[in-house]
C-alpha positions as CSV (number, residue, x, y, z in Angstrom):
1,X,258.6,76.1,50.0
2,X,256.7,79.0,48.5
3,X,253.9,76.6,47.4
4,X,253.5,75.4,51.0
5,X,253.3,78.9,52.3
6,X,250.7,79.8,49.7
7,X,248.6,76.8,50.7
8,X,248.9,77.7,54.4
9,X,247.9,81.3,54.0
10,X,245.2,80.4,51.6
11,X,243.7,78.0,54.1
12,X,244.0,80.5,56.9
13,X,242.1,83.1,54.8
14,X,239.2,80.8,54.1
15,X,238.9,79.8,57.8
16,X,238.9,83.5,58.7
17,X,236.1,84.3,56.2
18,X,234.0,81.3,57.5
19,X,234.5,82.4,61.2
20,X,233.5,86.0,60.6
21,X,230.6,85.1,58.4
22,X,229.2,82.8,61.1
23,X,229.2,85.8,63.6
24,X,227.3,88.4,61.6
25,X,225.9,91.5,63.4
26,X,222.3,90.1,62.8
27,X,223.0,87.2,65.1
28,X,224.5,89.2,68.0
29,X,221.8,89.8,70.8
30,X,222.3,92.8,73.0
31,X,220.0,92.8,76.1
32,X,218.4,96.2,77.0
33,X,218.0,97.2,80.6
34,X,214.3,96.7,81.5
35,X,212.4,99.8,82.7
36,X,210.0,99.4,85.7
37,X,206.6,100.8,84.9
38,X,205.0,102.7,87.9
39,X,201.3,103.2,88.2
40,X,199.9,106.7,88.9
41,X,198.8,107.2,92.5
42,X,195.3,108.4,93.5
43,X,193.8,109.2,96.8
44,X,191.2,111.3,98.7
45,X,192.1,114.6,100.2
46,X,190.6,116.0,103.4
47,X,191.7,119.7,103.4
48,X,191.2,122.3,100.6
49,X,194.7,123.8,100.1
50,X,193.0,126.9,98.5
51,X,191.1,127.6,101.7
52,X,187.7,128.0,100.0
53,X,186.2,124.9,101.5
54,X,186.1,125.5,105.3
55,X,184.9,122.0,106.3
56,X,187.0,118.9,105.7
57,X,186.3,116.7,102.8
58,X,185.3,113.0,103.5
59,X,188.0,110.5,102.9
60,X,186.0,107.3,103.7
61,X,182.3,106.3,103.3
62,X,180.1,108.9,104.8
63,X,176.5,110.2,105.4
64,X,175.1,113.5,104.3
65,X,172.1,115.4,105.4
66,X,169.3,115.5,102.8
67,X,169.3,119.3,103.4
68,X,172.7,119.5,101.9
69,X,172.3,120.4,98.2
70,X,175.6,118.9,97.0
71,X,178.0,116.0,97.6
72,X,181.6,117.2,97.6
73,X,184.8,115.2,97.7
74,X,188.4,116.0,96.8
75,X,191.0,113.8,95.2
76,X,194.8,113.9,94.4
77,X,196.7,112.1,91.7
78,X,200.4,111.9,91.1
79,X,202.0,110.6,87.9
80,X,204.1,107.4,88.0
81,X,206.3,106.5,85.0
82,X,204.1,108.3,82.5
83,X,202.3,111.6,82.5
84,X,198.7,111.6,83.6
85,X,196.2,111.5,80.7
86,X,192.6,111.3,81.9
87,X,190.2,111.2,84.9
88,X,186.9,109.3,84.8
89,X,184.1,109.8,87.3
90,X,181.5,107.2,87.9
91,X,178.4,106.9,90.0
92,X,177.3,103.4,90.8
93,X,179.5,102.1,88.0
94,X,178.2,104.5,85.3
95,X,180.1,107.5,83.9
96,X,178.5,110.7,85.0
97,X,177.4,113.1,82.2
98,X,179.4,116.3,82.1
99,X,176.4,118.3,83.2
100,X,176.0,116.2,86.4
101,X,179.2,117.3,88.2
102,X,181.6,120.2,88.6
103,X,185.4,120.2,88.9
104,X,187.5,122.8,90.7
105,X,191.3,122.8,90.6
106,X,192.3,123.2,94.3
107,X,195.8,124.4,93.4
108,X,194.8,127.2,91.1
109,X,191.3,127.6,92.5
110,X,189.9,127.6,89.0
111,X,186.8,125.8,87.6
112,X,187.5,123.2,85.0
113,X,185.1,122.4,82.2
114,X,183.7,119.0,83.1
115,X,184.2,116.2,80.6
116,X,184.0,112.5,81.3
117,X,186.7,111.2,80.8
118,X,188.4,114.5,81.5
119,X,191.6,115.1,79.5
120,X,194.5,116.1,81.8
121,X,196.6,119.0,80.4
122,X,199.4,121.4,81.4
123,X,201.1,121.1,84.7
124,X,198.3,118.7,85.9
125,X,199.9,115.9,83.8
126,X,202.4,115.5,86.6
127,X,200.0,115.9,89.5
128,X,196.6,117.4,90.2
129,X,194.3,118.1,93.2
130,X,190.6,118.4,92.2
131,X,187.3,119.0,94.0
132,X,184.4,117.1,92.6
133,X,180.8,118.3,93.3
134,X,177.5,116.7,92.3
135,X,173.9,117.1,93.3
136,X,172.6,115.3,96.4
137,X,169.3,113.6,95.7
138,X,168.8,112.8,99.3
139,X,168.7,109.1,98.7
140,X,168.7,106.8,101.8
141,X,170.3,104.0,99.7
142,X,174.1,104.1,99.5
143,X,175.7,105.3,96.3
144,X,179.2,104.6,95.2
145,X,181.5,107.3,93.6
146,X,184.4,105.8,91.6
147,X,187.4,107.8,90.3
148,X,189.8,106.3,87.7
149,X,193.0,108.0,86.6
150,X,195.0,106.8,83.6
151,X,198.4,107.8,82.3
152,X,199.8,107.9,78.8
153,X,201.1,104.3,79.0
154,X,197.6,103.0,79.8
155,X,198.4,102.4,83.5
156,X,195.5,103.1,85.8
157,X,194.5,103.6,89.5
158,X,191.0,103.5,90.9
159,X,189.5,104.6,94.3
160,X,185.9,104.4,95.6
161,X,183.8,106.1,98.3
162,X,180.2,105.6,99.2
163,X,177.6,108.0,100.7
164,X,174.0,108.1,101.6
165,X,171.5,110.6,103.2
166,X,169.6,110.0,106.4
167,X,165.9,110.7,107.2
168,X,165.3,113.8,109.2
169,X,162.6,113.9,111.9
170,X,159.2,115.0,110.7
171,X,158.1,117.0,113.8
172,X,159.4,118.6,117.0
173,X,156.4,119.5,119.1
174,X,155.2,119.6,122.7
175,X,152.2,118.0,124.4
176,X,150.6,117.8,127.8
177,X,149.4,114.5,129.4
178,X,146.7,115.1,132.0
179,X,145.9,113.0,135.1
180,X,143.8,110.0,134.0
181,X,141.6,110.5,137.1
182,X,140.4,113.9,135.8
183,X,137.4,114.6,133.6
184,X,136.3,112.3,130.7
185,X,138.6,112.9,127.7
186,X,141.8,113.1,129.6
187,X,144.6,110.7,130.5
188,X,146.0,110.0,127.1
189,X,148.4,111.8,124.7
190,X,148.5,111.7,120.9
191,X,152.3,112.0,120.2
192,X,151.6,112.8,116.5
193,X,149.9,116.1,117.4
194,X,150.7,116.7,121.0
195,X,147.0,116.9,121.8
196,X,145.5,115.3,125.0
197,X,143.0,112.5,124.6
198,X,140.9,110.2,126.7
199,X,141.7,106.6,127.4
200,X,138.2,105.1,127.4
201,X,136.5,107.1,124.6
202,X,137.0,107.2,120.8
203,X,139.7,109.9,121.2
204,X,141.8,107.4,123.2
205,X,142.4,105.4,120.0
206,X,144.8,108.2,118.9
207,X,147.0,108.0,122.0
208,X,150.4,106.4,122.3
209,X,150.9,107.0,126.0
210,X,148.6,107.3,129.0
211,X,148.7,108.5,132.6
212,X,148.4,105.9,135.4
213,X,146.0,108.0,137.5
214,X,145.9,108.1,141.3
215,X,146.4,105.9,144.3
216,X,143.1,106.2,146.3
217,X,144.9,105.0,149.5
218,X,146.9,108.3,149.7
219,X,145.7,111.8,150.6
220,X,144.4,114.0,147.7
221,X,147.5,116.2,147.6
222,X,149.8,113.1,147.3
223,X,147.8,110.5,145.4
224,X,148.7,111.3,141.8
225,X,151.1,108.6,140.6
226,X,152.7,110.7,137.8
227,X,153.6,107.5,136.0
228,X,153.1,106.6,132.3
229,X,152.3,103.4,130.3
230,X,151.6,102.5,126.8
231,X,148.2,102.3,125.0
232,X,147.0,101.0,121.7
233,X,149.7,98.5,121.4
234,X,152.5,101.0,121.8
235,X,155.7,100.1,123.6
236,X,157.6,102.4,125.9
237,X,161.3,102.2,126.9
238,X,163.5,104.4,128.9
239,X,166.7,105.8,127.3
240,X,169.6,103.4,128.1
241,X,171.9,104.5,130.8
242,X,174.8,103.6,128.4
243,X,174.0,106.7,126.3
244,X,176.5,109.3,127.1
245,X,176.2,113.1,126.7
246,X,172.6,112.9,125.5
247,X,171.2,116.1,124.2
248,X,167.5,116.0,123.3
249,X,167.7,119.3,121.3
250,X,170.4,118.0,119.0
251,X,168.5,114.8,117.9
252,X,167.3,115.4,114.3
253,X,167.4,111.9,112.7
254,X,164.8,109.2,112.6
255,X,167.4,106.4,112.6
256,X,168.9,107.8,115.8
257,X,165.6,107.7,117.5
258,X,165.1,104.1,116.4
259,X,168.5,103.1,117.7
260,X,167.6,104.6,121.1
261,X,164.5,102.4,121.1
262,X,166.4,99.3,120.1
263,X,168.9,99.9,122.9
264,X,166.4,101.2,125.5
265,X,165.5,99.6,128.8
266,X,162.1,98.2,129.6
267,X,159.9,100.1,132.0
268,X,160.6,98.8,135.5
269,X,157.0,98.4,136.9
270,X,153.7,96.6,136.1
271,X,150.1,97.7,136.8
272,X,147.0,95.7,137.6
273,X,146.5,95.0,133.9
274,X,150.0,93.6,133.6
275,X,151.1,96.6,131.6
276,X,154.6,98.0,131.9
277,X,154.7,101.2,133.8
278,X,157.4,103.9,134.4
279,X,158.6,105.1,137.7
280,X,157.3,108.5,138.9
281,X,158.5,110.8,136.3
282,X,160.8,113.8,136.8
283,X,161.9,116.7,134.6
284,X,164.6,115.5,132.2
285,X,163.4,111.9,132.0
286,X,163.6,110.5,128.5
287,X,161.4,107.8,126.9
288,X,161.2,106.2,123.5
289,X,157.8,105.0,122.2
290,X,157.2,102.7,119.3
291,X,153.8,102.1,117.7
292,X,152.7,100.8,114.3
293,X,156.2,101.3,112.7
294,X,156.7,104.8,114.1
295,X,159.1,105.7,116.9
296,X,158.9,108.8,119.1
297,X,161.4,110.4,121.4
298,X,159.9,112.2,124.4
299,X,161.4,114.2,127.2
300,X,159.7,115.4,130.4
301,X,160.0,119.2,130.5
302,X,157.6,119.9,133.4
303,X,155.6,118.0,136.1
304,X,152.6,120.0,137.3
305,X,151.0,118.8,140.5
306,X,147.8,120.2,142.0
307,X,146.7,119.6,145.6
308,X,142.9,119.9,145.5
309,X,141.8,118.4,142.1
310,X,143.0,116.0,139.4
311,X,144.3,118.6,137.0
312,X,147.8,117.3,137.4
313,X,149.8,117.1,134.2
314,X,153.1,116.1,132.6
315,X,154.5,118.3,129.8
316,X,156.6,116.6,127.1
317,X,158.8,117.6,124.2
318,X,158.2,115.2,121.4
319,X,160.2,114.3,118.3
320,X,159.5,111.8,115.5
């Protein structure tokens, strides 16, 4: 009986060793809970929380006057899973050199030494709000600013904004167009200089608009037509009635004048030479004139009628 017990317990001991050997700690797999990695956030800011910048910052593609010396935008970044590590600033896909831009911390209102990429330190590793300023070269071609924020885990976020300047008008002058029925050398107006010209002599080659003269069938004190037409292949249009709240004084861009011409209305009348002619002009009438690639915006500021001679005249404000 003892032999049988020894054999039984011996067999059980061997089986137990084999079982525990086959389930060694090296073969036990413990699944870790996965951690969701969150990218840092990055966006444009319109208002300066420090109050230094009075005007709003742009938050979408924008235009800037060539007179403005600097392009200024503001951005805000907030950390995701990992702390913020760096900020990279690019212009048209190329990293700006440190000397080409300035950074101001809009929370502390302190300037930050520009590096590119900029290493983020201190409290800014959890969130920052920066103003970025660079020189404005006045380019008419769009330029793209790109900002890239990266955290310590290598996660990134990128935002872009484009800007360009516009072309300011060259001149804002006045000129007087005399009755074409007056002396030789009158009846035309050079819109580049505001000087009167003839229409049938050499000086008339400088003119963009001309006066339509008189109607001989009417009495002398009523016969001036006070109408204008184009000369030297110029084209005249009236300002479209669809333009709302027009203010001649505020127009300072060439592209705006060109748009007024593109959307303008043809002159309503035709003269004996089949040329397009305006109605009788009145103070406040606005015309857009195009000749040889240049566009002029003109407004009637005075209409001077004489009863006994042909010294009648129309005074214009001129922009181009």
